[in-house]
C-alpha positions as CSV (number, residue, x, y, z in Angstrom):
1,M,-136.2,55.1,102.4
2,D,-133.0,56.4,104.0
3,R,-130.4,58.2,102.0
4,I,-126.8,59.5,102.6
5,Q,-126.1,63.2,102.2
6,I,-122.5,64.3,101.6
7,R,-120.7,67.6,101.1
8,G,-117.4,66.8,99.6
9,G,-114.0,68.4,99.7
10,R,-112.8,67.5,103.2
11,R,-109.7,65.5,104.0
12,L,-110.0,62.5,106.3
13,N,-107.9,62.5,109.5
14,G,-107.8,60.5,112.7
15,E,-108.4,56.8,113.4
16,V,-111.1,54.4,112.7
17,R,-111.7,50.9,113.9
18,I,-112.2,48.2,111.3
19,S,-115.1,45.9,112.0
20,G,-115.1,42.1,111.9
21,A,-115.5,40.7,108.5
22,K,-119.1,40.1,107.4
23,N,-118.1,37.4,104.9
24,A,-116.3,35.5,107.7
25,A,-119.0,36.0,110.3
26,L,-121.8,34.6,108.2
27,P,-120.3,31.1,107.6
28,L,-119.1,31.1,111.2
29,M,-122.6,31.6,112.4
30,V,-123.8,28.7,110.2
31,A,-121.1,26.5,111.7
32,S,-123.1,26.5,115.0
33,L,-125.5,24.0,113.3
34,L,-122.7,21.4,113.4
35,T,-122.7,21.0,117.2
36,D,-125.1,20.7,120.1
37,E,-122.7,22.8,122.2
38,P,-122.5,26.7,122.3
39,L,-120.4,28.5,119.7
40,T,-119.4,32.0,120.8
41,L,-118.3,34.6,118.2
42,A,-116.6,37.9,119.1
43,S,-116.2,40.9,116.8
44,V,-119.4,40.3,114.9
45,P,-120.4,43.4,112.9
46,H,-123.8,45.0,113.3
47,L,-125.3,44.6,109.8
48,T,-128.6,43.6,108.3
49,D,-127.1,40.5,106.7
50,I,-126.1,39.3,110.2
51,S,-129.5,40.0,111.6
52,Q,-131.2,38.2,108.7
53,L,-129.0,35.1,109.1
54,A,-129.7,35.1,112.8
55,E,-133.4,35.0,112.0
56,I,-132.9,32.0,109.7
57,L,-130.8,30.2,112.3
58,A,-133.4,30.9,115.0
59,G,-136.1,29.3,112.8
60,L,-133.9,26.2,112.6
61,G,-133.8,26.0,116.4
62,V,-130.6,27.9,117.2
63,E,-130.7,29.8,120.5
64,I,-128.9,33.2,119.9
65,T,-127.9,35.7,122.6
66,M,-126.0,38.9,122.0
67,S,-123.8,41.1,124.2
68,G,-122.0,44.2,123.3
69,N,-123.4,46.9,121.0
70,G,-120.4,47.4,118.7
71,Q,-120.2,51.1,119.3
72,A,-117.4,53.1,117.7
73,G,-114.1,52.3,119.6
74,S,-115.3,49.0,120.9
75,E,-112.5,46.4,120.8
76,V,-114.7,43.4,120.1
77,G,-117.9,44.7,118.6
78,R,-120.9,42.4,119.3
79,V,-120.5,39.0,120.8
80,L,-122.9,36.3,119.6
81,K,-123.5,33.0,121.4
82,L,-125.2,30.5,119.2
83,H,-126.5,27.2,120.7
84,A,-128.0,24.6,118.4
85,K,-128.7,22.1,121.1
86,K,-131.5,20.6,119.1
87,I,-132.4,21.3,115.4
88,A,-136.1,22.2,115.5
89,S,-136.5,22.4,111.7
90,T,-134.5,21.5,108.6
91,E,-136.3,23.9,106.3
92,A,-135.0,27.4,105.4
93,P,-137.9,29.2,103.8
94,Y,-137.9,31.4,100.7
95,D,-139.0,34.6,102.5
96,L,-135.8,34.6,104.4
97,V,-133.3,32.9,102.1
98,R,-134.2,35.1,99.1
99,K,-132.7,38.1,100.9
100,M,-129.1,36.8,101.1
101,R,-127.0,34.2,99.3
102,A,-125.0,33.2,102.4
103,S,-128.0,31.6,104.0
104,F,-127.7,28.8,101.5
105,L,-124.7,27.6,103.5
106,V,-127.1,26.0,106.0
107,I,-127.7,23.1,103.6
108,G,-124.4,21.4,104.2
109,P,-124.4,21.4,108.0
110,L,-128.1,20.4,108.1
111,L,-127.5,17.4,105.8
112,A,-124.4,16.4,107.8
113,R,-126.1,16.6,111.1
114,C,-129.7,15.7,110.4
115,H,-129.4,13.9,107.1
116,Q,-132.0,16.1,105.4
117,A,-132.6,19.7,104.4
118,K,-135.1,21.8,102.5
119,V,-133.6,25.1,101.5
120,S,-134.9,27.8,99.1
121,L,-132.7,28.7,96.2
122,P,-130.9,32.0,97.3
123,G,-131.3,35.6,96.3
124,G,-128.8,38.4,97.0
125,C,-127.1,41.1,95.0
126,A,-127.9,41.3,91.3
127,I,-124.3,41.4,90.2
128,G,-124.3,38.4,87.9
129,T,-125.1,34.7,87.8
130,R,-123.8,32.9,90.8
131,P,-125.3,29.4,90.7
132,V,-125.2,26.9,93.5
133,D,-124.4,24.0,91.2
134,L,-121.0,23.4,92.8
135,H,-122.6,23.1,96.3
136,L,-125.1,20.6,95.1
137,K,-122.7,18.5,93.0
138,G,-120.3,18.3,95.9
139,L,-123.0,17.2,98.3
140,E,-124.2,14.6,95.7
141,A,-120.6,13.3,95.6
142,M,-120.8,12.9,99.4
143,G,-123.9,10.8,99.1
144,A,-126.8,13.3,99.1
145,E,-129.9,12.8,97.0
146,I,-130.9,16.2,95.5
147,E,-134.2,17.2,94.1
148,L,-135.3,20.7,92.9
149,Q,-138.9,21.4,93.5
150,D,-140.9,24.7,93.4
151,G,-137.8,26.8,94.0
152,Y,-136.5,24.7,96.8
153,V,-133.5,22.3,97.1
154,I,-134.7,19.1,98.8
155,A,-131.7,17.1,100.0
156,R,-131.6,13.8,101.8
157,A,-128.7,11.5,103.0
158,P,-130.5,8.6,104.6
159,G,-127.2,6.9,105.6
160,G,-125.4,10.2,106.3
161,L,-122.8,11.9,104.3
162,H,-119.5,10.2,103.4
163,G,-116.1,11.5,102.3
164,A,-115.5,12.2,98.6
165,H,-112.9,13.6,96.2
166,I,-114.2,16.8,94.8
167,Q,-112.6,19.0,92.2
168,F,-114.1,22.4,91.4
169,P,-113.9,23.6,87.8
170,F,-113.5,27.1,89.2
171,V,-112.9,28.6,92.6
172,S,-116.0,29.1,94.7
173,V,-115.8,30.5,98.2
174,G,-119.4,29.6,99.2
175,A,-119.1,26.0,97.9
176,T,-115.8,25.5,99.6
177,E,-117.3,26.7,102.9
178,N,-120.4,24.6,102.5
179,L,-118.6,21.4,101.7
180,M,-115.9,21.9,104.3
181,M,-118.5,22.3,107.0
182,A,-120.4,19.2,105.8
183,A,-117.2,17.1,105.5
184,A,-116.2,18.0,109.1
185,I,-118.7,15.5,110.5
186,A,-119.2,13.2,107.4
187,K,-117.9,9.6,107.5
188,G,-114.4,9.3,106.0
189,T,-112.1,11.7,104.3
190,T,-113.0,14.4,101.9
191,V,-110.5,16.1,99.5
192,I,-111.5,19.4,97.9
193,E,-109.3,20.5,95.0
194,N,-109.3,24.0,93.5
195,A,-110.7,25.1,96.8
196,A,-111.0,28.8,97.7
197,S,-108.2,30.1,100.0
198,E,-109.6,33.5,101.0
199,P,-108.9,34.6,104.5
200,E,-112.6,34.2,105.4
201,V,-112.4,30.5,104.3
202,T,-109.3,30.1,106.5
203,D,-111.0,31.8,109.4
204,L,-113.9,29.3,109.2
205,G,-111.4,26.5,109.0
206,H,-109.6,27.7,112.2
207,C,-112.9,27.9,114.0
208,L,-113.9,24.4,112.9
209,Q,-110.5,23.1,114.1
210,A,-111.1,24.7,117.5
211,M,-114.4,22.8,117.5
212,G,-112.5,19.5,116.9
213,A,-112.5,19.2,113.1
214,K,-109.5,17.7,111.4
215,I,-108.7,19.9,108.4
216,D,-105.4,20.1,106.5
217,G,-104.4,22.5,103.7
218,L,-105.9,25.8,104.9
219,E,-104.6,28.7,102.9
220,T,-103.9,26.3,100.0
221,R,-106.0,25.2,97.0
222,T,-106.3,21.6,98.3
223,L,-108.2,20.9,101.5
224,K,-108.3,17.5,103.2
225,I,-111.0,17.0,105.8
226,E,-111.1,13.9,107.9
227,G,-114.7,13.5,109.3
228,V,-115.2,13.2,113.1
229,D,-118.1,11.8,115.0
230,R,-119.0,15.1,116.6
231,L,-117.8,18.7,117.1
232,K,-117.8,20.6,120.3
233,G,-118.4,24.3,121.1
234,A,-115.7,26.9,120.9
235,N,-114.9,30.6,121.3
236,H,-113.7,32.4,118.2
237,T,-113.0,36.0,117.2
238,V,-114.0,37.0,113.6
239,L,-111.0,38.3,111.6
240,P,-110.9,42.0,110.5
241,D,-112.8,42.9,107.4
242,R,-110.4,43.2,104.5
243,I,-113.0,44.8,102.2
244,E,-113.7,47.5,104.8
245,T,-110.0,47.9,105.3
246,G,-109.4,48.5,101.6
247,T,-112.4,50.7,101.3
248,Y,-111.3,53.1,104.0
249,A,-107.7,53.1,102.6
250,M,-109.1,54.2,99.2
251,A,-111.3,56.8,100.8
252,V,-108.2,58.4,102.5
253,A,-106.3,58.0,99.2
254,A,-109.1,59.9,97.4
255,T,-109.6,62.7,99.8
256,G,-106.1,63.2,101.2
257,G,-105.3,63.3,104.9
258,E,-103.9,60.7,107.3
259,V,-105.9,57.9,109.0
260,E,-104.9,54.9,111.1
261,L,-107.1,51.9,110.5
262,L,-107.2,50.1,113.8
263,G,-107.5,46.4,114.5
264,T,-106.6,45.3,110.9
265,R,-103.6,43.8,109.1
266,G,-101.7,44.6,106.0
267,D,-101.5,41.0,104.8
268,L,-105.3,41.0,104.4
269,I,-105.0,43.5,101.6
270,A,-101.6,42.4,100.2
271,S,-102.8,42.8,96.6
272,V,-104.1,46.3,97.3
273,I,-101.2,48.0,99.1
274,P,-98.6,47.9,96.2
275,L,-101.3,49.2,93.9
276,L,-102.1,52.2,96.2
277,E,-98.4,52.8,96.8
278,S,-97.7,52.9,93.0
279,A,-100.5,55.5,92.7
280,G,-98.7,57.7,95.3
281,V,-100.4,56.8,98.6
282,H,-98.2,56.1,101.6
283,I,-99.1,53.0,103.7
284,Q,-97.3,51.6,106.7
285,S,-98.1,49.0,109.3
286,T,-98.3,50.1,113.0
287,N,-98.7,48.2,116.2
288,R,-102.4,49.0,116.1
289,G,-103.2,48.4,112.5
290,I,-102.4,50.3,109.2
291,K,-101.7,54.0,108.6
292,V,-102.8,55.4,105.3
293,A,-101.7,58.9,104.1
294,R,-101.8,61.2,101.1
295,N,-100.2,64.6,101.7
296,G,-102.2,66.5,99.1
297,A,-100.0,65.7,96.1
298,H,-102.0,64.3,93.2
299,F,-102.0,60.6,92.6
300,T,-101.7,58.6,89.4
301,G,-103.8,56.1,87.6
302,V,-103.2,52.3,87.8
303,D,-104.3,49.2,85.9
304,V,-105.8,46.3,87.7
305,T,-107.6,43.0,87.0
306,T,-109.9,41.4,89.6
307,E,-108.9,37.8,90.4
308,P,-109.7,35.2,93.0
309,Y,-107.6,35.5,96.2
310,P,-104.8,36.3,96.5
311,G,-105.4,38.6,93.5
312,F,-107.1,41.9,93.6
313,P,-110.6,41.4,95.1
314,T,-113.7,42.0,93.0
315,D,-115.3,43.5,96.1
316,L,-112.9,46.4,95.9
317,Q,-113.2,47.1,92.2
318,A,-115.9,49.7,92.5
319,Q,-114.1,51.6,95.3
320,L,-110.9,51.6,93.2
321,M,-112.8,53.0,90.3
322,A,-114.2,55.8,92.5
323,L,-110.6,56.6,93.4
324,M,-109.2,56.5,89.9
325,V,-111.8,58.9,88.4
326,T,-109.8,61.9,89.8
327,A,-106.3,60.4,89.3
328,N,-103.8,61.7,86.8
329,G,-103.8,59.8,83.6
330,V,-105.7,56.7,82.4
331,S,-106.6,53.6,84.4
332,H,-107.8,50.3,83.1
333,I,-109.9,48.1,85.3
334,S,-110.8,44.6,84.2
335,E,-113.5,42.6,86.0
336,T,-113.2,38.9,85.6
337,I,-115.3,37.6,88.4
338,F,-118.9,38.9,87.9
339,E,-120.4,39.9,84.6
340,N,-122.6,42.8,85.9
341,R,-120.3,44.6,88.3
342,F,-120.0,47.9,86.5
343,M,-123.5,49.1,87.4
344,H,-122.0,52.0,89.4
345,V,-120.5,53.5,86.2
346,P,-123.6,55.4,85.1
347,E,-123.9,57.0,88.5
348,L,-120.2,58.1,88.5
349,L,-120.8,59.5,85.0
350,R,-123.5,61.7,86.5
351,M,-120.9,63.2,88.8
352,G,-118.6,64.1,85.9
353,A,-116.4,61.0,85.6
354,D,-114.9,60.0,82.3
355,I,-115.4,56.2,82.0
356,T,-115.9,53.9,79.0
357,I,-116.8,50.3,79.1
358,D,-115.8,47.6,76.6
359,H,-117.2,44.3,77.7
360,Q,-115.5,43.5,81.0
361,M,-112.9,46.4,80.9
362,A,-113.4,49.9,82.1
363,T,-111.2,52.7,80.9
364,V,-111.0,55.6,83.4
365,R,-109.6,58.9,82.3
366,G,-108.9,61.0,85.3
367,V,-110.8,64.3,85.6
368,E,-109.8,67.4,87.6
369,K,-112.9,67.3,89.8
370,L,-116.3,65.7,90.3
371,R,-119.5,67.5,91.1
372,G,-122.1,66.4,93.5
373,A,-125.3,64.9,92.2
374,P,-128.2,62.7,93.3
375,V,-127.2,59.1,92.6
376,M,-128.7,55.6,93.0
377,A,-126.9,52.7,94.7
378,T,-127.4,49.4,92.8
379,D,-125.6,47.0,95.0
380,L,-123.4,46.8,98.1
381,R,-120.0,47.7,96.7
382,A,-121.4,50.2,94.2
383,S,-123.0,52.0,97.2
384,V,-119.7,52.6,98.9
385,S,-118.0,53.7,95.7
386,L,-120.6,56.5,95.4
387,I,-119.8,57.5,99.0
388,I,-116.1,57.8,98.1
389,A,-117.0,59.8,95.0
390,G,-119.2,62.1,97.1
391,L,-116.4,62.7,99.6
392,V,-114.2,64.3,96.8
393,A,-116.9,65.9,94.8
394,E,-117.7,69.6,94.8
395,G,-121.1,70.4,96.3
396,E,-123.7,68.0,97.6
397,T,-124.1,64.3,96.7
398,V,-127.1,62.3,97.8
399,V,-126.8,58.6,97.7
400,N,-130.2,56.9,97.5
401,R,-131.2,53.2,98.3
402,V,-128.5,52.9,101.0
403,Y,-130.1,49.8,102.4
404,H,-127.4,48.1,100.4
405,L,-124.8,49.8,102.5
406,D,-126.3,48.5,105.7
407,R,-125.8,44.9,104.5
408,G,-122.0,45.3,104.5
409,F,-120.6,48.5,106.1
410,E,-121.1,49.0,109.8
411,R,-122.1,52.6,110.7
412,I,-120.2,54.0,107.8
413,E,-121.6,57.6,108.1
414,E,-120.6,57.7,111.8
415,K,-117.1,56.4,111.1
416,L,-116.5,58.9,108.2
417,S,-118.0,61.8,110.2
418,A,-115.6,61.0,113.0
419,L,-112.8,61.4,110.5
420,G,-113.9,64.8,109.5
421,A,-116.3,64.1,106.5
422,D,-119.4,66.1,106.1
423,I,-121.8,63.2,105.9
424,K,-125.1,62.3,107.4
425,R,-127.9,59.8,107.1
426,V,-131.3,61.3,106.2
427,K,-134.2,59.1,107.3
428,G,-136.7,58.5,104.6
């Protein structure tokens, strides 16, 4: 099993290109099921989650071709052409779906187009309970008959899906995406209240609009989708990854130095920038992206609570904690989205961090330095938090179980090495 080996203490300098957003690319790939014409996606990151979803879609009958290899410096990364001219199967099997939650998104488009679907209940990161109830209740409101059998969701809509008024009790990105895709070719008008407004949801909405969907209310909490008879193909570029943007900004903040993050935008991390600036990090927009700098002066602790967009993202909580462990003073980090998302804390403690947990709040008392240690990654975001900690620690840090990293961070060791980090992947 591969591991990442780091010798800390080096500042990061130079420039790094931010990849396309995984959390946008996955639903965009699924949108190909809604049309019998080709959908071409540019700036698709090279990640295991992308490859696994491609395998699921291929099993459903989607023809997929790829050009571009996404090498460092590439402007558009990989380009995927997905053509679901004919749906060959409406079943997404357990062996594939269990590996990633996003694959459950196929159920809405399959129901809308084929009026039936059999999809395994999903797997994914073990960071808390993330049920698919909202997906299923929304589809039922749109006319689907749902049955749970042997770990599968069996859904039928003999007369096709129809519009409905759906109000979520809490914000769900996946359910918003699933129902928005299904509603795009359902009969009548669907209104989704308390919908997610994350940039990735909006990106999917823009792509659907380019395919001919009629969607109002993008970037708001209320979506109105008027179903159309069919969607056409389109060309779409995946938006920059805001989580990768924030992660590299925090890595620079932790190590010092000056790095320009290419191909990204400040508005994608609008809740993060003021926080980093208040800690003592300098951030400015450029005509190529964002420049992040810390001149060597020490930085101070900050308090933050994770919230649905546009609040501080839970997917950056672990990275911020890795930054705060060497800040001056005390930081308080409250996690309100997932109940098991402090699993990186024991590993940071092994490196000398001073962190105490009280229910869903972590109190971080800054220490003068961390020391390298062998650590174990427990999930995707925890993995990269240990990378950041390793970059500032004295001595050698070895991060084990880095297959989590390969799900969400494209060529991270190559990108950091190009910025001056002493980091390498050791094949296991």
